[in-house]
C-alpha positions in Angstrom: 125.2 109.9 116.5 127.1 107.3 114.5 130.7 108.0 113.7 132.6 107.3 110.5 134.5 104.0 110.5 136.1 104.0 107.0 139.1 105.7 105.4 136.7 107.5 103.0 135.4 109.5 106.0 138.9 110.8 106.8 140.7 111.3 103.5 144.3 110.4 104.3 147.3 109.0 102.5 148.0 105.3 103.1 151.2 106.2 105.0 149.2 108.3 107.5 147.3 105.2 108.7 148.7 102.9 111.4 147.3 99.7 112.8 147.5 99.0 116.5 146.8 95.6 118.1 144.6 95.3 121.1 142.0 93.1 122.8 138.4 93.4 123.9 138.1 94.1 127.6 134.6 93.0 128.2 133.1 90.2 130.3 132.9 87.6 127.6 134.6 84.2 127.2 135.7 85.1 123.6 138.3 87.8 124.6 138.7 88.9 121.0 141.9 90.2 119.6 141.3 93.3 117.6 143.1 95.7 115.3 142.5 99.5 115.4 143.3 101.7 112.4 144.4 105.1 113.5 144.8 108.2 111.3 148.0 109.7 112.6 147.2 113.1 111.1 144.2 113.5 113.4 145.0 110.9 116.1 141.6 109.5 115.6 140.7 105.8 115.5 138.7 105.3 112.3 138.2 101.5 112.1 138.1 98.5 114.4 138.1 94.9 113.3 138.7 91.4 114.7 142.2 90.1 114.2 142.3 87.7 111.3 145.2 85.7 112.6 143.8 85.0 116.1 142.6 81.3 116.1 139.4 82.1 118.0 138.5 85.7 116.9 139.2 84.7 113.2 138.5 88.2 111.9 135.1 89.1 113.3 133.8 90.9 116.4 130.4 90.5 118.1 127.5 92.8 117.3 128.2 94.9 120.4 132.0 95.4 120.1 131.7 96.1 116.4 130.5 99.5 117.6 133.2 100.1 120.2 134.3 103.2 118.3 130.9 104.7 118.8 131.2 104.0 122.5 134.6 105.6 122.7 133.6 108.7 120.7 130.1 108.9 122.2 129.0 112.5 122.6 128.0 111.9 126.2 131.4 110.5 127.1 132.7 111.8 130.5 135.8 113.9 129.8 136.4 115.9 133.0 136.1 115.4 136.8 132.7 116.4 138.2 131.3 117.4 141.6 127.7 116.9 142.6 125.6 120.0 142.9 122.1 118.5 143.2 120.4 115.8 145.2 121.8 112.3 145.0 120.3 110.4 142.1 119.4 113.5 140.1 122.7 113.6 138.1 123.5 117.3 138.5 127.2 118.1 138.5 129.7 120.9 138.0 133.1 120.6 136.3 136.2 120.7 138.6 139.9 120.1 138.1 141.7 116.9 138.8 143.6 118.6 141.7 140.3 119.6 143.3 138.8 116.2 142.8 141.8 114.3 144.2 142.2 116.7 147.1 138.6 116.4 148.1 138.6 112.6 147.8 141.8 112.3 150.0 140.4 114.7 152.6 137.1 112.9 152.9 138.8 109.4 153.1 141.2 110.7 155.8 138.3 112.1 157.8 136.4 108.9 157.6 139.4 106.8 158.6 140.0 109.1 161.6 136.5 108.9 162.8 135.3 105.4 161.8 138.4 103.4 160.7 139.5 102.3 157.3 136.9 99.5 157.2 134.2 102.2 156.7 135.5 102.5 153.1 134.3 100.0 150.5 135.6 99.5 147.0 132.9 98.1 144.6 134.2 96.8 141.2 133.8 93.8 138.9 134.3 93.0 135.3 133.6 96.3 133.5 137.0 95.5 132.2 138.6 92.0 132.3 142.1 93.6 132.1 144.4 92.8 135.1 146.1 96.3 135.0 142.9 98.4 134.9 140.9 95.9 137.0 143.0 94.3 139.7 146.4 95.9 140.2 146.9 99.5 141.4 143.3 99.6 142.7 143.8 96.5 144.8 147.1 97.8 146.1 145.5 101.0 147.1 142.6 99.5 149.0 144.8 96.9 150.7 147.2 99.6 151.9 144.3 101.7 153.0 142.9 98.8 155.1 139.4 99.1 153.5 136.7 96.5 153.8 137.4 93.8 151.3 134.8 93.1 148.6 134.0 89.5 147.7 133.5 89.6 144.0 131.1 86.7 143.6 128.2 88.2 141.6 128.7 86.2 138.4 130.3 82.8 138.6 131.5 81.8 142.1 128.8 79.3 142.8 129.6 77.3 139.7 133.3 77.7 140.1 133.2 76.3 143.6 131.2 73.2 142.5 133.5 72.7 139.5 136.7 73.0 141.5 135.4 70.6 144.2 135.0 68.0 141.3 137.8 68.7 138.8 140.2 70.7 141.0 140.6 73.7 138.6 138.7 75.9 136.2 140.0 74.2 133.0 138.2 72.7 130.1 137.9 71.6 126.5 139.5 74.2 124.2 136.9 75.8 121.9 138.8 74.7 118.8 138.3 71.1 119.9 134.5 71.4 119.7 134.8 71.0 115.9 135.8 67.4 116.5 132.8 66.6 118.7 130.0 64.3 117.6 127.6 65.1 120.5 127.4 68.7 121.9 125.3 69.7 124.9 124.9 73.4 125.3 123.7 73.5 128.8 122.3 77.0 129.7 124.5 78.4 127.0 123.1 80.9 124.4 126.3 81.0 122.3 124.9 83.3 119.6 124.5 86.1 122.2 127.2 85.4 124.8 129.9 83.2 123.3 129.6 83.8 119.5 133.2 82.8 118.7 132.5 79.2 119.9 129.6 78.9 117.5 131.7 78.4 114.3 133.3 75.4 115.9 129.9 74.0 116.9 128.6 74.6 113.4 131.5 72.9 111.9 130.9 69.8 114.0 127.2 70.0 113.3 127.8 70.1 109.5 130.0 67.0 109.9 127.2 65.1 111.6 127.3 66.1 115.2 124.1 66.5 117.2 123.7 69.7 119.1 121.4 69.7 122.1 120.4 72.9 123.9 119.1 72.7 127.5 117.4 76.1 128.3 114.1 77.3 129.7 114.0 79.7 126.7 114.1 78.9 122.9 117.0 81.3 122.3 118.8 82.0 119.1 121.1 79.2 119.9 118.3 76.8 120.8 116.6 77.5 117.4 119.9 76.6 115.6 120.3 73.4 117.6 119.0 69.9 116.7 117.1 69.4 120.0 115.8 71.9 122.5 115.0 70.7 126.1 113.0 73.4 127.9 114.0 72.7 131.5 112.6 74.5 134.5 115.1 77.1 135.9 117.3 75.8 138.7 116.6 72.1 138.2 119.7 71.2 136.2 121.2 69.3 139.0 118.3 66.9 139.1 118.6 66.3 135.3 122.3 65.5 135.7 121.6 63.0 138.5 119.0 61.2 136.4 121.5 61.1 133.5 124.0 59.4 135.8 121.3 57.0 136.9 120.6 55.9 133.3 124.4 55.6 132.6 125.0 53.3 135.5 121.8 51.4 135.2 122.4 50.5 131.6 126.1 49.9 132.0 127.2 52.8 129.8 129.9 54.1 132.1 133.6 53.9 131.2 134.6 51.6 134.1 138.3 51.8 133.3 138.4 55.6 133.5 136.3 55.6 136.7 138.6 53.1 138.4 141.9 54.8 137.3 141.0 58.4 137.4 138.0 58.9 139.7 137.4 58.8 143.4 134.1 57.6 144.8 132.6 55.8 141.8 130.9 53.1 143.9 129.4 55.7 146.3 128.1 57.7 143.4 126.6 54.7 141.7 124.6 53.9 144.9 123.5 57.5 145.3 122.1 58.0 141.8 120.1 54.8 141.9 117.4 56.8 143.7 117.3 59.3 140.8 115.2 57.7 138.2 114.2 59.7 135.1 110.6 59.7 136.4 111.7 61.4 139.6 113.8 64.0 137.8 111.0 64.6 135.3 108.6 65.7 138.1 111.2 68.3 139.1 112.6 69.5 135.7 109.5 69.6 133.7 111.0 67.3 131.1 109.6 64.0 130.0 111.2 60.8 131.4 111.7 59.4 127.9 113.6 62.6 126.9 115.9 62.3 130.0 116.6 58.7 129.2 117.3 59.4 125.5 119.6 62.3 126.4 121.6 60.1 128.8 121.9 57.2 126.3 122.9 59.5 123.3 125.5 61.3 125.4 127.0 58.1 126.8 127.2 56.3 123.5 128.5 59.0 121.2 132.2 59.9 121.0 133.5 62.5 121.3 130.9 64.2 123.5 131.3 67.6 125.0 129.3 69.8 127.3 129.4 73.6 127.3 128.0 75.0 130.6 127.4 78.7 130.9 126.9 80.8 134.0 123.2 81.4 134.0 122.4 77.9 135.2 124.3 78.4 138.5 122.5 81.6 139.5 120.1 80.0 141.9 120.1 78.5 145.3 121.5 75.2 144.2 123.8 76.5 141.5 127.1 75.2 142.9 125.8 71.7 143.3 124.2 71.8 139.9 127.5 72.5 138.2 129.2 69.9 140.3 126.7 67.3 139.2 127.2 68.1 135.5 130.9 68.2 135.9 130.9 64.5 137.0 129.3 63.4 133.6 132.4 63.5 131.4 134.4 61.3 133.8 131.7 58.7 134.0 131.7 58.2 130.2 135.4 58.8 129.7 134.7 61.8 127.5 138.0 63.5 128.7 140.0 60.9 126.7 138.9 62.3 123.3 139.9 65.4 121.3 136.6 67.2 121.2 135.3 65.5 124.4 134.9 66.8 128.0 133.4 69.9 129.4 133.9 73.7 129.3 132.8 76.2 131.9 135.9 78.3 132.1 139.6 78.2 131.2 140.6 80.9 133.6 142.3 78.4 136.0 145.0 77.8 133.3 146.4 81.3 133.6 148.7 81.3 136.6 149.4 85.1 136.6 151.3 86.4 139.6 148.3 87.8 141.6 150.5 88.4 144.6 152.6 90.9 142.7 149.6 92.3 140.9 147.4 93.0 144.0 149.9 93.0 146.9 147.6 91.5 149.5 150.6 91.6 151.9 149.9 95.3 152.3 146.5 94.6 153.9 146.1 94.5 157.7 145.3 91.1 159.1 141.7 90.2 159.7 140.2 93.0 157.5 136.5 92.3 157.2 135.0 91.1 153.9 131.5 91.6 152.5 129.7 90.0 149.6 129.0 92.3 146.6 125.7 90.6 146.0 124.4 92.1 149.3 125.2 95.7 148.5 121.7 96.8 149.5 122.0 95.3 152.9 125.6 96.5 153.3 124.8 100.1 152.6 121.6 100.2 154.8 122.3 97.8 157.6 126.0 97.3 158.2 127.4 98.7 161.4 130.6 98.6 163.4 131.6 100.5 161.4 129.0 101.5 158.8 130.1 102.0 155.3 130.8 105.8 155.0 132.6 105.9 151.7 132.0 103.9 148.5 134.4 103.9 145.5 132.9 102.4 142.4 134.8 101.4 139.3 134.3 98.8 136.5 130.8 98.4 137.6 127.3 100.0 137.6 125.7 98.6 140.8 122.7 101.0 140.5 121.6 98.9 137.5 123.3 95.4 137.9 123.1 94.6 141.6 120.0 92.7 142.9 117.2 94.2 145.0 117.6 97.7 143.4 115.2 99.4 145.8 117.6 98.6 148.6 120.6 99.6 146.6 119.2 102.9 145.5 118.1 103.6 149.1 121.7 103.0 150.2 123.2 105.1 147.5 120.9 108.0 148.4 122.3 108.4 151.9 123.7 111.9 152.4 126.3 110.6 154.8 127.7 108.2 152.2 130.6 109.7 150.3 130.6 108.1 146.8 133.3 108.3 144.1 132.6 106.8 140.7 135.2 106.2 137.9 133.3 106.0 134.7 133.0 106.5 130.9 129.4 107.7 131.1 126.8 109.2 133.4 125.4 105.8 134.4 122.7 105.2 137.0 125.4 104.8 139.6 127.3 108.0 138.6 124.0 109.9 139.2 124.5 109.1 142.9 128.2 110.1 143.1 129.7 113.0 145.0 132.7 112.9 142.7 132.8 111.5 139.2 136.2 110.8 137.6 136.6 110.2 133.8 138.2 106.9 133.0 139.9 105.9 129.7 138.5 103.2 127.4 140.4 100.2 126.0 141.6 102.3 123.1 143.5 104.6 125.4 145.5 102.5 127.9 147.7 99.5 128.3 146.3 96.2 129.7 146.8 92.5 129.8 143.7 90.3 129.4 143.4 86.7 130.3 140.3 84.9 128.8 138.0 82.5 130.4 136.9 80.8 127.1 140.1 79.9 125.4 143.9 79.7 126.0 145.3 82.8 124.4 146.7 85.6 126.6 146.4 89.0 125.0 148.1 92.5 125.3 146.2 95.7 124.7 148.3 98.5 123.2 146.9 102.1 123.6 145.8 103.2 120.1 144.9 106.8 120.8 145.6 109.5 123.4 143.1 109.7 126.3 140.1 111.8 125.3 139.6 115.0 127.3 141.1 114.7 130.7 140.3 111.0 131.1 142.9 108.8 132.9 143.4 105.1 133.2 142.2 103.5 136.4 145.7 102.5 137.3 146.8 106.2 137.1 143.9 107.4 139.1 144.8 105.1 141.9 148.4 106.1 141.7 147.4 109.7 142.2 145.1 108.8 145.0 147.9 106.9 146.7 150.1 110.0 146.5 147.4 112.1 148.0 147.0 109.6 150.8 150.8 109.7 151.5 151.5 106.1 150.5 155.2 105.9 149.8 155.5 102.1 149.2 157.6 101.6 146.0 154.8 99.5 144.4 152.7 102.7 143.9 155.4 104.0 141.5 155.0 101.0 139.1 153.9 102.0 135.6 151.5 99.9 133.6 154.2 98.0 131.6 156.0 97.2 134.9 152.7 95.8 136.3 152.3 93.6 133.2 155.9 92.2 133.6 155.1 91.5 137.3 151.9 89.6 136.3 154.0 87.4 134.0 156.6 86.6 136.6 155.7 82.9 137.2 157.4 79.6 137.3 154.3 77.8 136.1 154.9 75.8 133.0 151.9 77.2 131.2 153.6 80.6 131.1 157.0 79.3 130.0 158.0 81.6 127.1 155.1 83.9 127.5 156.8 87.3 127.8 155.9 91.0 127.4 158.2 91.1 124.3 156.3 88.3 122.6 153.0 89.9 123.4 154.1 93.2 122.1 155.3 91.6 118.9 152.3 89.4 118.2 149.5 90.9 120.3 148.5 87.5 121.8 150.3 84.3 122.8 148.9 80.8 123.5 149.7 79.3 126.8 152.5 76.6 126.8 150.1 73.7 126.4 150.0 70.7 124.0 148.6 71.5 120.5 145.7 69.1 121.0 145.1 69.9 124.6 143.0 67.4 126.6 143.2 68.7 130.2 142.3 65.4 131.9 142.8 62.8 129.3 145.1 60.9 131.6 143.6 62.0 134.8 146.0 64.2 136.8 143.1 66.2 138.2 144.5 68.9 140.6 142.3 67.7 143.4 143.6 66.4 146.8 143.2 62.8 145.5 144.6 63.6 142.1 141.4 62.2 140.6 138.0 63.5 139.6 136.3 63.6 143.0 132.9 62.1 142.6 133.1 61.8 146.3 134.7 64.9 147.9 136.2 64.8 151.4 136.7 68.6 151.1 133.0 69.1 150.6 132.3 67.1 153.7 134.7 69.1 155.7 133.1 72.3 154.4 129.7 71.2 155.4 128.3 69.9 152.1 127.1 66.5 151.0 130.3 64.9 149.7 128.3 63.2 146.8 126.3 64.8 144.1 122.8 65.6 145.3 120.0 67.9 144.4 119.8 71.3 146.1 116.5 72.9 145.1 116.1 76.5 144.0 114.4 78.9 146.4 111.4 79.1 144.1 110.3 75.6 145.0 109.3 77.1 148.3 107.0 79.6 146.6 103.4 79.4 145.4 104.5 78.7 141.9 103.8 74.9 141.7 100.3 75.4 143.3 98.5 76.8 140.3 98.7 78.4 136.8 97.3 81.7 138.0 100.0 82.2 140.7 103.5 83.4 140.3 105.8 82.8 137.4 109.5 82.0 137.4 111.5 84.9 135.9 114.9 84.6 134.2 116.8 87.6 133.0 119.7 86.5 130.7 121.9 88.8 128.6 120.3 91.1 126.1 121.7 90.4 122.6 122.9 94.0 122.0 124.1 94.8 125.6 127.0 93.3 127.6 125.7 93.5 131.2 125.0 97.2 131.3 127.7 98.2 128.9 126.6 99.4 125.5 123.1 100.0 126.9 123.4 103.7 126.1 124.9 103.4 122.6 122.1 104.7 120.3 122.5 102.2 117.5 122.4 99.3 119.9 119.5 100.8 121.9 117.5 101.0 118.7 118.2 97.4 117.9 117.4 96.1 121.3 114.2 98.2 121.2 112.7 98.3 124.7 112.4 96.1 127.8 110.3 93.1 126.8 108.8 90.2 128.7 108.5 86.8 127.0 105.5 84.9 128.3 103.9 81.7 127.2 100.4 82.0 125.6 98.8 79.9 128.3 100.2 82.1 131.0 99.4 85.3 129.2 95.7 84.2 128.6 95.3 83.4 132.4 96.5 86.9 133.2 94.6 88.7 130.4 97.9 89.8 128.9 97.9 90.5 125.1 100.9 90.5 122.8 102.5 94.0 122.6 100.8 95.2 125.8 102.7 96.9 128.5 102.8 94.7 131.6 103.8 95.2 135.2 106.1 92.5 136.7 106.3 92.6 140.5 107.0 90.8 143.8 107.6 91.8 147.4 110.9 93.6 146.5 109.6 95.9 143.7 108.4 96.0 140.2 109.3 97.0 136.6 107.5 97.5 133.3 108.0 95.7 130.0 106.3 95.1 126.7 104.7 91.6 126.5 105.9 89.2 123.9 103.5 86.3 123.9 105.4 83.4 122.5 105.9 79.6 122.8 109.7 80.2 122.8 109.5 80.2 126.6 108.1 77.2 128.5 104.9 77.5 130.4 105.3 78.8 134.0 108.4 80.8 133.0 108.9 84.3 131.7 112.0 86.0 130.5 113.3 89.5 130.1 116.6 90.3 128.5 118.9 92.5 130.6 120.6 94.7 131.8 118.9 97.9 130.9 119.9 101.1 132.7 117.1 102.0 135.1 116.9 105.6 133.9 116.5 104.4 130.3 113.7 102.0 131.3 109.9 102.6 131.6 109.2 103.9 135.1 113.0 104.2 135.7 113.1 100.6 137.0 114.7 97.6 135.5 114.5 93.8 136.2 116.8 94.0 139.2 114.1 95.7 141.2 112.6 92.2 141.6 115.8 90.1 141.9 117.0 89.0 145.4 120.1 89.4 147.5 119.8 85.8 148.5 123.0 83.8 148.0 123.6 80.5 146.2 124.6 77.3 148.0 128.4 77.7 147.3 130.8 80.5 146.8 128.5 83.3 147.8 127.1 83.4 144.3 124.1 85.4 143.2 120.6 84.0 142.5 119.3 86.3 139.7 117.4 83.4 138.0 115.8 82.1 141.2 113.1 84.7 141.1 109.3 84.4 141.3 107.1 87.2 140.1 103.5 88.2 139.4 102.6 89.5 135.9 99.6 91.6 134.8 98.6 94.4 132.5 100.1 97.7 133.5 97.7 100.4 134.7 
């Protein structure tokens, strides 16, 4: 199944080879710049490598994207429009023409609008591509003009983003290059070697120069093994740990009083609040020793520069927004924002002021169009009324694998009265339920503009090869659908390069000098920021007060506690704390060789990932008569899945872990971990609660 990736495989003269610059489209903070080598005599891409001149990519790609050519030329790639011929979910289709597909889609949508109204139509998309052209331009214009139900795209990061913005005012943070200057690095719920590998060289450089690297994670991941200190916290209790750290900092006079007085709002109120959060109190919640909590706080507060890397897993529970808010207060308390190599990084996405109004054209949308949360897709498809959802258009996502509460999702997708259209590269779990499947291009075959959320370099993707088969870019598919629907607004005539120019039309200083021409020449351009960028070294937080809001009046107005507090995860209400033979806490972080559900059908990566496994501590395994290597059943009131037991001390007692996301149809029993995860929402932003999950575990029958 593997394809050739060297010049030797396609004998050509040197002058027949051309290199094309592009950028990885996947949902990863690294947003790697890449270079594609194309044989002009065959039109085939024969090599892909990381751009050597990109300051973050630095010439290498991750273990997944290294095999992007295998994904592009995969023998099961969808190359023609398809119409369903069998029962929903069975994946039986016949080939049809583009005209037939587009005419049928337009006819069905018009019939639904006439009978139920446009809000009976729901788009469902997320970050199957991070590109703004193929992910949030012509598609958004189409559904806005249609008047479809709006989708709140909250499934990944919105809880943490909300908590961060209440505190700092924007999703900005320490540049990855600056981590090399740090002397104390906390990787808080961040498995860099799997999900942020291009930050790791900067962490290693700091570590070699004497920095201490601390990893806070319920699982001893690859990154935890390479760190100097692993703190195996209970899932969902990070907010309590941050409060106890603040308690120690104030109690022992380790705070930066000048920074707090000049650049923070609510310092005195916070000091009073955290006095009740002793390390002993937090220890009973987090599962960490009081001495370890005290030591962590002291080392963090007394070592400069100190930086915290937060990742998204720690906010996927009922208290996720508040947990991120609590952690985001720490750098201000110790003045870490002053230093090159100090501060905090969750996301840099707030530094890219692209012109979303021109990209998405929300002005086309009727007023008061209803909105639904993508996390609740199972409920939406099965229970929503007035009007019910009668048409679903899925692109850049695979909800039949990645959405929580899969039994409910599959039940909804199985409805015969639900007209489903899927734009895809492969016959995914979701595509199996489609009425019409449309073949989409990959990143090698279209234009796009990609803004990262892990660094400050905007990147342009040049198409390197012609679209395979009859595949078309998402942007072109929605242009054609707009024509079929009779939309004559001029914006539906914009080509992809015009859309990119529109996205860059901004008076924001960060985009000064960032033009399409520069991007075409260099492939990537750094934002117009200082060379040694320290986002809040001198305060200037983009909050209502202009300061780091330790006390937030906005939070009070929105119904939250205005001060950092502890919002417990839902699992604290379960039977888990009552005995070792009861339920376990389940977390399902990213598999090393998959990226969400992408790459989960690439043969080489499937072999490396192996099969679904469940990490379980020896004590928990013994109580349940589970042996290493045995097939186990994992279940709760929502459903179950099967996995191979890995009995190991690399996961803390009371917790089990399964890497995700496997396609359901490639999993034992055709069920993956999301058959047990919940549609419950986090405390802020409507975020998902994937890691707030209690399960039973036992030997499989």
